[in-house]
C-alpha positions as CSV (number, residue, x, y, z in Angstrom):
1,M,35.6,-9.7,8.7
2,N,34.3,-10.8,5.4
3,I,30.5,-11.4,5.3
4,H,29.0,-13.3,2.5
5,V,25.3,-12.8,2.1
6,L,23.3,-15.3,0.0
7,L,20.1,-13.5,-0.9
8,K,16.9,-15.2,-2.3
9,N,14.8,-14.6,-5.5
10,K,12.5,-12.2,-3.7
11,I,13.6,-8.6,-3.3
12,I,12.3,-8.6,0.3
13,A,15.6,-10.3,1.3
14,A,17.6,-7.3,0.1
15,D,15.2,-5.0,1.9
16,A,15.7,-6.9,5.2
17,I,19.5,-7.1,5.1
18,A,20.3,-3.5,3.9
19,P,19.5,-1.7,7.2
20,I,21.2,-4.4,9.2
21,A,24.3,-4.1,7.0
22,V,24.4,-0.3,7.2
23,E,24.1,-0.5,10.9
24,L,26.9,-3.1,11.2
25,K,29.1,-1.0,8.9
26,S,28.5,2.1,11.2
27,R,29.6,0.1,14.1
28,H,32.5,-1.8,12.5
29,P,33.7,0.1,9.4
30,A,36.3,-2.5,8.5
31,V,33.7,-5.3,7.7
32,R,33.4,-6.3,4.1
33,F,30.3,-7.6,2.3
34,H,29.7,-9.8,-0.6
35,F,26.1,-9.9,-1.8
36,I,25.2,-13.0,-3.9
37,F,21.9,-13.3,-5.8
38,P,20.7,-16.9,-6.6
39,S,19.9,-16.0,-10.1
40,A,20.4,-13.4,-12.8
41,K,16.7,-12.6,-12.7
42,A,16.7,-11.8,-9.0
43,H,19.8,-9.6,-9.6
44,E,17.9,-7.8,-12.4
45,M,14.8,-7.3,-10.2
46,C,16.9,-5.7,-7.4
47,Q,18.5,-3.3,-9.9
48,R,15.2,-1.7,-10.5
49,N,15.1,-0.6,-6.9
50,I,17.9,1.9,-7.1
51,A,18.2,2.8,-3.4
52,L,18.5,-1.0,-2.4
53,Y,20.9,-1.8,-5.3
54,E,23.2,1.2,-4.8
55,T,23.2,0.6,-1.1
56,L,24.4,-3.0,-1.6
57,S,26.9,-1.8,-4.2
58,E,28.4,0.9,-1.9
59,L,28.6,-1.6,1.0
60,G,30.4,-4.3,-0.9
61,K,30.7,-6.6,-3.9
62,I,27.6,-7.9,-5.8
63,S,27.5,-11.1,-7.9
64,A,24.9,-13.5,-9.2
65,F,24.5,-17.0,-10.3
66,G,23.2,-17.6,-13.9
67,T,22.8,-15.3,-16.9
68,L,19.9,-13.8,-18.9
69,K,22.0,-13.8,-22.1
70,P,20.5,-16.3,-24.7
71,G,22.6,-18.9,-26.4
72,R,24.6,-21.9,-25.5
73,G,27.9,-20.1,-25.2
74,S,26.5,-17.6,-22.7
75,K,25.1,-20.4,-20.5
76,L,28.2,-22.5,-20.7
77,I,30.3,-19.5,-19.6
78,S,27.7,-18.8,-16.8
79,R,27.9,-22.4,-15.5
80,V,31.7,-22.1,-15.4
81,K,31.6,-18.9,-13.5
82,S,29.0,-20.3,-11.1
83,A,31.2,-23.4,-10.4
84,A,34.2,-21.0,-9.7
85,R,32.1,-18.9,-7.5
86,L,30.8,-22.0,-5.5
87,A,34.4,-23.2,-5.1
88,R,35.5,-19.9,-3.8
89,L,32.6,-19.7,-1.3
90,F,33.5,-23.2,-0.2
91,L,37.1,-22.2,0.5
92,V,36.3,-18.9,2.3
93,T,33.8,-20.8,4.5
94,F,36.9,-22.4,6.2
95,M,38.6,-19.1,6.9
96,P,38.4,-17.8,10.4
97,N,37.4,-14.3,9.3
98,T,34.4,-15.3,7.5
99,R,30.6,-15.2,8.2
100,I,27.8,-16.6,6.1
101,V,24.4,-14.9,6.2
102,H,21.5,-16.6,4.2
103,F,17.8,-16.5,3.7
104,G,17.2,-20.2,3.3
105,A,20.1,-21.4,1.3
106,L,20.5,-24.5,3.5
107,E,17.4,-25.9,1.9
108,R,19.2,-26.4,-1.4
109,L,22.3,-28.1,-2.8
110,P,25.2,-27.6,-2.6
111,F,24.7,-25.2,0.3
112,S,22.9,-27.9,2.4
113,V,26.2,-29.8,2.3
114,L,28.6,-26.9,2.5
115,F,27.3,-24.8,5.4
116,P,26.8,-27.6,8.1
117,L,30.6,-27.9,8.0
118,R,31.1,-24.5,9.5
119,A,27.6,-24.1,11.1
120,K,28.9,-21.7,13.8
121,R,29.8,-19.2,11.2
122,V,26.4,-19.2,9.6
123,V,23.4,-17.2,10.4
124,L,19.8,-17.5,8.9
125,V,17.8,-14.2,8.5
126,D,14.0,-14.2,8.3
127,S,13.1,-12.3,5.2
128,A,9.6,-11.7,6.6
129,F,11.0,-8.7,8.6
130,H,7.6,-7.9,10.1
131,G,6.8,-11.4,11.0
132,F,4.5,-14.0,9.5
133,T,1.5,-13.8,11.8
134,S,-1.4,-16.2,12.2
135,G,-3.7,-13.9,10.0
136,M,-1.2,-14.0,7.3
137,R,-0.7,-17.7,7.5
138,A,-4.6,-18.1,7.3
139,L,-4.7,-16.2,4.1
140,A,-1.6,-18.1,2.7
141,A,-3.5,-21.3,3.4
142,L,-6.2,-20.1,1.0
143,K,-3.9,-20.3,-2.0
144,A,-4.5,-23.3,-4.1
145,D,-0.8,-24.0,-4.7
146,R,0.3,-23.3,-1.1
147,G,1.3,-26.5,0.8
148,E,2.5,-26.8,4.3
149,V,6.0,-25.1,4.6
150,P,8.4,-26.6,7.0
151,P,10.6,-24.3,9.1
152,P,13.9,-23.4,7.5
153,K,17.0,-24.9,9.0
154,A,18.5,-22.2,11.3
155,M,21.8,-24.0,11.7
156,G,24.3,-21.8,13.6
157,G,21.8,-19.1,14.6
158,A,18.8,-17.1,13.3
159,V,17.8,-13.4,13.1
160,V,14.1,-12.8,13.6
161,F,11.9,-9.8,13.9
162,H,8.6,-11.1,15.3
163,E,7.5,-13.8,17.8
164,Q,5.4,-15.3,15.0
165,S,8.1,-16.4,12.7
166,F,8.9,-19.7,10.8
167,V,12.5,-19.0,11.3
168,R,12.1,-18.6,15.1
169,A,10.2,-21.9,15.2
170,G,13.0,-23.7,13.3
171,A,15.7,-22.1,15.6
172,L,13.9,-23.2,18.7
173,E,13.7,-26.8,17.4
174,L,17.5,-26.8,16.7
175,N,18.3,-24.9,20.0
176,V,20.6,-22.4,18.4
177,P,21.1,-18.7,19.1
178,I,18.1,-16.4,18.3
179,Y,19.0,-12.7,17.6
180,T,16.0,-10.5,17.8
181,L,15.7,-7.2,15.9
182,A,12.8,-4.9,15.4
183,G,12.1,-1.4,13.7
184,I,15.1,-1.9,11.5
185,H,13.8,0.6,8.9
186,N,13.7,3.2,11.7
187,Y,17.3,2.7,12.6
188,P,18.9,6.2,12.6
189,S,21.9,4.7,10.6
190,W,19.5,3.6,7.9
191,T,17.3,6.7,7.8
192,N,20.5,9.0,7.8
193,W,21.9,6.8,5.0
194,L,18.8,7.3,2.8
195,E,18.5,11.0,3.6
196,A,22.1,11.6,2.5
197,R,21.4,10.0,-0.9
198,R,17.8,11.1,-1.3
199,E,18.2,13.8,-3.9
200,R,20.4,11.4,-6.1
201,W,17.8,8.8,-6.1
202,L,14.7,10.9,-6.8
203,S,14.0,11.5,-10.5
204,R,13.5,15.0,-11.6
205,D,9.7,14.5,-12.0
206,L,9.3,12.9,-8.6
207,R,11.5,15.6,-6.9
208,K,9.0,18.2,-8.0
209,V,6.1,16.2,-6.7
210,V,7.8,15.6,-3.4
211,A,8.7,19.3,-3.0
212,D,5.4,20.5,-4.1
213,S,3.3,19.4,-1.3
214,S,2.2,16.3,0.7
215,Y,1.1,13.3,-1.2
216,A,-0.4,9.8,-0.8
217,L,1.9,6.7,-1.3
218,F,0.2,3.7,-3.1
219,V,1.9,0.4,-2.7
220,L,1.2,-1.9,-5.6
221,G,1.5,-5.6,-6.0
222,W,0.0,-8.3,-8.2
223,L,-2.9,-6.8,-10.3
224,G,-4.6,-10.0,-11.3
225,K,-6.8,-12.5,-9.4
226,I,-5.8,-13.6,-5.9
227,D,-7.2,-16.5,-3.9
228,F,-8.1,-14.2,-1.0
229,I,-9.8,-11.5,-3.1
230,D,-13.4,-11.7,-4.3
231,P,-13.4,-14.1,-7.3
232,D,-15.5,-11.7,-9.3
233,R,-12.8,-8.9,-8.9
234,C,-9.1,-8.6,-9.7
235,V,-6.7,-6.4,-7.9
236,G,-6.6,-4.1,-11.0
237,D,-10.3,-3.4,-10.5
238,L,-9.6,-2.5,-7.0
239,L,-6.7,-0.2,-8.0
240,R,-9.0,1.6,-10.5
241,E,-11.6,2.0,-7.9
242,T,-9.3,3.3,-5.3
243,L,-7.7,5.9,-7.6
244,L,-11.1,7.2,-8.6
245,A,-12.1,7.5,-4.9
246,I,-8.9,9.5,-4.3
247,K,-9.5,11.7,-7.3
248,E,-13.1,12.4,-6.0
249,A,-12.0,13.0,-2.4
250,Q,-9.0,15.1,-3.1
251,P,-8.5,16.2,-6.8
252,G,-5.4,18.1,-5.9
253,L,-3.7,15.4,-4.1
254,N,-0.5,14.0,-5.7
255,V,-0.3,10.2,-5.6
256,I,3.0,8.3,-6.0
257,L,2.5,4.6,-7.1
258,K,5.2,2.3,-6.1
259,P,5.0,-0.9,-8.3
260,H,6.3,-4.3,-7.1
261,V,8.5,-6.5,-9.3
262,I,5.3,-8.7,-9.9
263,T,3.2,-5.6,-11.0
264,D,2.1,-5.8,-14.6
265,M,3.3,-2.5,-15.8
266,A,1.3,-2.6,-19.1
267,Q,-1.9,-3.2,-17.1
268,L,-0.9,-0.4,-14.7
269,D,-0.4,2.0,-17.7
270,T,-3.8,1.1,-19.1
271,I,-5.5,1.8,-15.6
272,L,-3.8,5.2,-15.3
273,R,-4.9,6.3,-18.7
274,E,-8.5,5.2,-17.9
275,V,-8.6,7.3,-14.8
276,D,-7.0,10.2,-16.5
277,H,-5.2,12.1,-13.7
278,S,-2.0,14.0,-14.1
279,R,-1.2,13.8,-10.4
280,F,-0.6,10.2,-10.4
281,V,3.1,9.3,-10.7
282,V,4.9,5.9,-10.9
283,S,8.2,5.5,-9.1
284,D,10.5,2.6,-8.2
285,V,12.3,4.6,-5.5
286,H,12.4,2.9,-2.1
287,P,9.2,3.6,-0.1
288,S,11.1,4.7,3.0
289,I,12.5,7.7,1.2
290,L,8.9,8.9,0.6
291,F,7.5,8.4,4.1
292,D,8.4,11.9,5.5
293,R,5.7,13.9,3.6
294,A,3.2,11.2,2.9
295,R,-0.3,11.8,4.1
296,F,-1.0,8.2,4.1
297,V,0.1,4.8,2.7
298,I,-2.5,2.8,0.9
299,S,-2.7,-0.5,-0.7
300,N,-5.4,-3.1,-2.0
301,Y,-4.0,-5.9,0.2
302,Y,-1.5,-6.0,3.0
303,S,2.1,-5.3,2.1
304,T,5.2,-5.4,4.3
305,V,5.6,-1.8,3.3
306,Q,2.4,-1.0,5.3
307,S,4.0,-2.4,8.4
308,S,7.2,-0.3,7.7
309,A,5.1,2.8,7.2
310,R,3.2,2.2,10.4
311,D,6.6,1.7,12.3
312,A,7.6,5.1,10.9
313,G,4.4,6.6,12.4
314,L,2.3,7.0,9.1
315,V,-1.4,6.3,8.8
316,T,-2.1,3.3,6.6
317,V,-5.1,2.4,4.6
318,E,-6.0,-1.0,3.1
319,Y,-8.9,-0.9,0.6
320,T,-9.8,-4.4,-0.6
321,A,-12.6,-6.8,-1.6
322,Q,-12.0,-9.9,0.5
323,S,-13.3,-13.3,-0.5
324,A,-15.8,-15.0,1.8
325,A,-13.1,-17.4,2.9
326,A,-10.8,-14.5,3.7
327,R,-13.5,-12.8,5.8
328,A,-14.1,-15.9,7.6
329,V,-10.5,-16.5,8.6
330,N,-9.8,-12.8,9.5
331,G,-13.1,-11.9,11.0
332,G,-13.8,-9.4,8.2
333,G,-10.7,-7.3,9.0
334,S,-7.1,-7.1,7.8
335,S,-4.7,-10.0,8.1
336,R,-2.4,-7.5,9.9
337,P,-4.6,-5.2,12.0
338,D,-1.5,-4.1,13.9
339,A,-0.2,-2.4,10.7
340,I,-3.5,-1.1,9.2
341,S,-5.1,2.2,10.5
342,H,-8.2,2.0,8.3
343,F,-9.4,-1.2,6.7
344,I,-12.2,-0.8,4.2
345,D,-13.9,-3.6,2.3
346,R,-15.7,-2.7,-0.9
347,D,-17.1,0.7,0.2
348,P,-15.9,3.6,-2.0
349,A,-17.9,6.1,-0.1
350,A,-16.2,5.1,3.2
351,L,-12.8,5.4,1.4
352,V,-13.7,8.9,0.1
353,S,-14.7,9.9,3.6
354,V,-11.4,8.6,5.2
355,I,-9.3,10.2,2.5
356,G,-11.1,13.5,3.1
357,Q,-10.3,13.3,6.9
358,L,-6.6,12.4,6.4
359,C,-6.3,15.5,4.1
360,S,-8.2,17.9,6.2
361,T,-5.3,19.0,8.4
362,E,-2.4,21.3,7.2
363,Q,0.2,18.8,8.2
364,P,0.0,15.0,7.6
365,K,-1.2,13.1,10.8
366,R,1.6,11.2,12.5
367,L,1.3,8.2,15.0
368,D,3.9,6.9,17.5
369,R,6.9,5.5,15.8
370,A,8.0,1.9,16.6
371,A,11.0,1.4,18.9
372,C,14.3,0.3,17.4
373,V,15.5,-2.9,18.9
374,Y,19.1,-4.0,18.6
375,D,20.7,-7.3,19.5
376,D,24.3,-6.5,20.2
377,A,25.2,-10.1,20.2
378,L,24.4,-10.3,16.5
379,F,26.6,-7.4,15.5
380,E,29.4,-8.9,17.6
381,F,29.0,-12.2,16.0
382,L,29.0,-10.8,12.5
383,S,32.0,-8.5,13.2
384,G,34.0,-11.3,14.8
């Protein structure tokens, strides 16, 4: 079976499909994958995450629409290649041994015309692999540029991970098959895959940090202003405050900072020089590789990595400064209380106390791991 996966501009789509693809390959070794990025920029962003990119490369072929090279000649060549790629995709859609997996491509031309012709071979995957809950929707509604988002077209079928999902809503409207998965980053096939390649993906400096002792994992995101953060603060201010609290609470604790593709690296570098601590290390390695010895996973606003960490049994901390509107819609708590063990709003002393407690035991504290949920019907559909 040939599976063509149309990714999206956000790297979260690659993070959602990778464990599913590894599980499918473990069940049906003969399946072949073709991962297609919608733009050269999206392709470049994924390359920074070595674990995800090498996983996709090892599982199958990778291609991308567009080019980052300047000049009319490069753009013309890119358009010709893109047209040829679309033509091939159009042809393979009619072949019986083909499945199309996408993350919303039906919303755009030419796919909105192409895929309905073979809808029964197409499946939509929800890139929000921990769901898009009411609390998250309430925060999203606070964004000035965020309008009402209609459910994506789940023609043929849909893969969902949570009851609160736009993809699920769209699938119910169209009365198509719904495949339900959960705990995908806990799948033994995925964790074994990462463990087998762990040493290759860890840099020399990071390998020393990981081997030295336990550490904190800091999940970064946007460092500027956000609608649901106190308008007098930016996330960079919170990052600085959080790092200083960690330094005060546990001067000997290593901290691995995982930037997002939207993280301003120049601003991050400035903040790290200001707090002046040799135990803060920046790494692009996939967070799941770092879960095993992490004392806790911390962020300045909710991240899907927090949900993955909680599923893996880790303690999670959200240290933030909510706006008045955000406090009103979420009752002064996190937008994802199911994923956050300790929620702290503008209280450095409380953060110092929590970090002290989490580092007071010889071994990192662990919570119950989330159950792995498989839908065999999905794997049978994809394998033919």
